[in-house]
N, C-alpha and C positions, 0 to 999 in steps of 0.2 A: 707689126714687125718692122724693125729698122732695116735699111738696105743692107747693112753689114750682116745682120743675122739671117736675112733671107739668103744672102750669098753663101753663108756658112752651111745653112741647112740644105741648100740645093747641091752643095758639093758632097754631102754625105752619100754613101752608097744607097741606092733606092731601097734595097731589101732591108737595110738597117733602119731607114726612115720608117718603114712599115712597122718594124718592131717597136721603135720609140713611140710611135703614135698609139700603140696599145697600152703603153705605160700610163697614159692619162686616165685609163679606165680602171686602174687598180688603186684602191684606197690604202693609205698608210695609217695604221692604227696609232692612237695617241701614245701608246707605249713605245712603238718604234720611232715616232717623231721625237720623243724624249731621248731615245738612244742616239739619234742623229744630231741632236742639238749641240753637243760639245764640238763636233766637227764644224757645224755651221758657224758657231761663235768664233772658233779659231780662224776660219777663212775670212770672216767679216773683219776681224781685227787686223789680219795681215793686209787686207785690201785697204782698210782705212789708213794704214801707215804707208801704203804704197810700197810694200816690201814683196820681194819674190816669194812665191808660194811653192814649196816642195812637199809632196806627200809620199811617204814610203809605206805601202800596205804590207803587213807582215803576218804570216801564219807559219805553222811548223815546217811544212815541206815546200812551200811556194809552188804548189802544184794545182790548186783549184781556186779556193776563195780569194786569196790575195791577188791571183792573176785576174780573176773576174773583176775585182774591185779596181785594180790599176786601169784596166781597159775601159771600164764604164766611167770612171772618174775623168779620164782624159777625154772621152767622147762627150760626156755631159758638159765639161768645161768648154770644149770647142763649140758645142751646140748653143751655149749661152754667151759665147764670146768672152770667156774669162781666161786669162793667161795663167797657166799652171804647169808644173812638171810632176808627173806621176811615175812612181817606181813601185817595185814589189820585191820581196825577199823572204827568206825563211831562216830557221835555225839549223836546218839540214838541207842538203841538195838531193833532189830526186829527179823528177822530170815533170814538165807541164802535162798533166794527165790527158790521155787520148780522148776520153769521153768528154772532159772539159773542153778540149779543142773542138770536138764535134758540136758541142752546144754553142760555142762561139760562132762557128760557121753557120749554124742553123739560124742564129739571130741576125745574120746579114753582114758580118765582117768578112773581109777577104783575107785568106790565110794561105801562106806558103811556108814550107819547112825545109830544113836540111840538117843532117846529122841523125844518129840513131839512138845512142845511149841516153843522152839528155838533149833532145833536138832543140834547135833554135827556130822559133816561129816569127815570121814577119806578119804582123796583123795590121791591116789598113781599115780605117773607118771613113775616110773622106779623100776625095781626089786632091784637095789643096792642103793636106796635112801630112806631116811625116808619119810613116807607119811606126808602130811600136815593135821593138825587137824583144821577144819574150821567151824566157827559158827559166828553169829552176835555178836559183842562186841564193847565196846567203844575203841577209839584210844589209851587211856591210860590204857588199860587192864593190869593186873599184869604180863601177859606173854609177853607183848610187851616191846620194849626197852624204857627206860626213859631218855636216853641221847645218844649223838653220833649217831644220825640217821637222815635220810632225810624223811620228810613228803611229800609224793607224792599225791597231791590232784586230785582225779579223777572225781569230780563233782563240778559244779559251786556253788551250794548251800552251800556245806561245805567250799569251798574256800572263799565265801563271808561272811559266818556266823560263822566261826571259826577263829577269828583273831589271836589267840595265841595258839600255841601248845608247851607246856613246854618241854625243853630238846632237841629240834631239832636243828641241825646244818645247815640245808638247808630246804627250803620250795619250792617245785617244782610243778607247775600246769601241769597236763597232763589230760585235761578234755575230757569227753566223754558224748554224749547224752544218756539219760536214756531210756533203753528199756521198762521201766515200763509203758510208755505212751501207749503201745500196749497191755497191760494186758487185757484179756477178749475179744480180737478181733481175727479174723482169721489169722492175721499176727503175733500173739504173738511169736510162736516158731521160725519163720523165723527171726524176728527182734532180738531176744535174740541170736540166732546163729550168725547173722551178727555182733553184738556188740562183742561177744566172739572172733570172728575171727579178727575183727579190732584190738582189744587189743593184741591178739596173734601176729599179723603181726608187730605191732609197737614195741612191747617189744623184739621180735626176731631181729628186725632191730637195736634196741638199743644195745643189747648184741653182735650182730655181729660186731659192731664197736670196741669192746674190745678184740676180740679173738686174 
């Protein structure tokens, strides 16, 4: 490890480091590697041109999968020393799902919140990195990029029902099953944790290709 990478890793919250270390034990299928490849290609091209990288992860409600993806992409980029700006949004505003937030905390992120209807969460992954401010929002929120970004579609519904995303220079499907189908069942927490870890595994695989 380089000195810079060692410093970055040691500033990550210890419980989160433990979670990241388990990702190395998980195998990514050839099928999912192929699904990840367009995002890898986009990132490599942007880096070769020395251009700023902006990713906006989009699903319908910006409540589960897109939030997971934004958070893990920013964390993986920090882990590998890659400069990037990650955002998320939806086609409807709801709220960052409470079970999704619980899974984020379980993984080792430090989370604080304020507000009730659509709470704003401050999510920290490292001592020397700015925390992410996360809440349900539209993909064209004023704090999100309006040009020169890639729209990474994390759910089939948004991919099919959002045919035009203004300002994007690439549209990349990276689709995941919705853990929402397990809401209110005994499997709810387990399935949310599984989806969180799947997204973490795949995004760490993506950014590993760039290190």
